[in-house]
N, C-alpha and C positions, 0 to 999 in steps of 0.2 A: 709237617704241612708242606705243600708244594710251594716253591718260589714263584711269585707272579712277576713276569717280565713284560712290562707294558710299554707300548709305543704310542706317543702322541704326535701325530703329524701336523697338528695345528692347521694354518691356512696354506697348505702346500698340496700340490698334485692335482692334475686333471683326472678324469675317470680312467683314461687309458694308462696313464703313468701309474696311478694307484694300483690298478689291477695287475700291471706288469711287475711292480715292486712286490706285491703280495704273493704273486705266483713264484717269484724267485725266492721269497722268504720261506714259503711252504717247502720248496725243494731243499733249501739249505738246512732246514730243521727236521728233515726226515728221520734223523737219528737222535732227536732231542732226548736227553735223559728223562726218566720217569718222574723226577722230582721237580720238573719245570712246567709251568703253564704260561701261555702267552695271550695277551690281549692287545689288539691294535685299534686305536681311536683315530678315525679318519674324518675328513670333512663330510658334511651331509651329502654333498653332490656325488661323492665317490662310494657311498655305502653300498648301493645296489651292485655296482661293478665289483666291489671287493667281496661281497657275499658270494657272487658267482665264482670269483677266483678261488675263494676258500673251499667251495664245494662242501664235502662232508668232513673236512679236517676237524677232528674232535678236540684237539688240544690248542687250537688257536681261536680265540673268541674275537668277535667284532664289536666295536663300541662306538657310540656317539660321543662327541665332545661336550655336549650340553643338552639340556631338555627343559621344558616348561612344566610346572606342576599343575597340569590340567589335562583332562582327556581330550578336549577339543574346545574350540571357541574363537572369539575375535581377538587373537593374539598374533598379529601380523609379524612375520619373520621368525616365528618360533616353531619348535618341533616337540611333539608330545612323546612320552615313553611308549605309547601304543604304536605310534608311527615308526619309532626306532625298532621295536620288536617286529613290526610288519616287514621291514626291509632286511631283517636277519640279525639284528643286534641282540646281544645278551648282556652287554655292559654299557655303562655311561659314566662319564666324569662329572663330578660336581665340585664347586669351590676352587677351581684353578685360580691361581693368583692373577692371571690376566683377566679373568671374568670379574674378579673382585676389584682390581685396580682400574682397568680400562672401561669396564661396563658398569661399575658402581654397584655390584651385587653385595648386599649385606650378608653377614653371617646368618641372620634369621631367614633370609630368602634362600640361601644355600640349603638351610635345614628343611625348608618346605620342599625344595626339589628332591633332596636326598630321600626324605620319607615317602614322597609320592612315587618316585621311581622304584624304590624297593617294593612298595605296595603294588606296583604295576608289573612286577616280575622281573625287573632288571637287576643285575649286580652292579655294585657301586664301587668306584674309587673316589673317596672324598679327600681333596687336597687341603693341606694346612701348611702354614709357614709364615715366618716373620720377615719384615724388612730389615735392612742393615741398621737403620735408626732405632728400631724396636729392640734389636739384639744389643746394640751398644748402650742403650739406656736401661738394660736389665729387665726388659719386659717379656723375654722369651716365654717363660712359663705361663704368664698371664694371657699372652696372645694365643698360644696354642690351646690353653684350657678353654678360652672363650670360643674359639673357632670350633673345637670339638663339641663343647656343650651345646652351642646353638645349632651347629651343623647336624647333630644327632638328636635334637630335642624331640622330634616326632617319631623316633624309631623305637620299637618295642624292645624290652629287656631280653627277650628270648630270640633275638635275631640270629640265625645260623651263621657261623663263622665264615663259610666260603663265599657268602654273598656280599660281605662288607669288608672293604679294605681302606686303610688310610694311606695317604702318600705325603710324607714330609718333604716339602720343597722350600728351602730357604730362598726367599725372593731374590736376595742378593747373589745367588748362585745360578739362577736360571738364565741360560743363554749367554752368560758372561765369560765363560771359561774358568771362572773361579769355583772351586769345589769346597764344600765344607769338609774339614778334616775329620779324622776318626773321632776325636774328642767331641766336636760339635754334633756329629751324627749320633753318637752314643747318648749324649745328653738329651737331645730332642726325642729320640726314639724311646728312651727310658720314660720320659714324661708321657709320651703317647701310650705306651704299654700300661703304665700305672692307671691312666684314665680309663682305658678300655677294660681293664680287669675290675675296676670299681663300677663302671657303667654297665657292663655285661658280665655279671659274676660267673655265669656258666660257660661263656664262650670267649671272654676277653683274652685269655692266654693264647687262643688258637687263631685269632684274627690277624690278618697280615698287615704289616706296616712297611710300605715301600719308601725308598729314598729317591728323590728326583732333584736334579740340578747339575747340569754339565756332566752327566754320566757318559763315559766313552768306553770303547773296548779296553783301553789301557788301564782304567781304574775300576771297572765293574767288578772284577774278581775280588779285589780287596774290600769293596763296599759290601757286597752280599755276604761276606763272611763275618761281619760285625754282629754283635748281639742285637737282637730285636730288629734286624733288617731282613725282611722276608721277600725281597724283590726290589725292582727299580722301575721308575717311570721315566722314560727317555724321550727327549725332544729331538734336537737336531741330528744326533747320531742314529736315530731310528729311521731317517729318511732314505737310507740306502740299505738294501737287504743284506749286503755283505757285512757292514759294520754292526747292524742290529743283531744279526745271527751270531756274531762273535760275542756280543754282550750276553745274549741268551745262554750261550754255551760256556760262559766264563766259569 
C-alpha cells in the first residue's frame, strides 16, 4: 500500500500564503517516490486557492478539516461534504482531538460525520487518541476501541481500503514536542489494526493507519518504518513546504 503523508494546517494561512506554500510543495515533491501519497488539509477559506495551486497534480489530494453530516440546511458556520467536493476536495478529517476536546464533539457525532462524508464520495482520515490521564490509568485500549467503534458505526463492512484511514494521535503528544516512543506507537497501532481486521474482514489489513503527534523531519523516517504505521498526520511541521517535503520523502 502507498504511505499516506498528510498535512493539517489547522487555523493557519491566508489564501495567498496557503497557495504559495502549496505551490512550493508541489515543486519540492516533483520526484516523490511511487509509494507515497499526500493529502493537505487546509482552512476552509484557503481551499479554492489551494485547488488552483494544485492544478492537475494527481498525487496530492486536497482536504477539509471538518464537515457537517447533512447535504444542506440551517447549520450556520458549517460546511457540507458536497461543498467540499465542489471546491476540489477529495478528503476530509473527522474526529480530530481538537474537535472532540474544544468543540465537544462526541464519538457518536464523529461517526455520523464519517459515515455521511464517505457516502458523499469523500475519503476519510478518522483521528483517534487518548489523553495522558487515560493512558496513565490503563484505559488506552478501551478509549481507542470506543472511538473506532462509534466513529465507524455507520460505515459498511465492504468499505474499500483506499477511502478510509485511521490516524492515531495521542493527545498528550500533539503540539507539545513530546513524541510517543516506538513502544507506545506499536501498541496503539496494533490495537487499531486488530480492530480494523475484525470490523472489515476483507479490507482491514489494507487500510492505512497514520501516526500523528509532533512528527518532524528528524523523526519521520523512524516512525514510518514501524509495523502498522502507514503514514503520518503532521501539524506544525507541515506549515512550511521545506520541512513537510522532507517528511514526505523520509
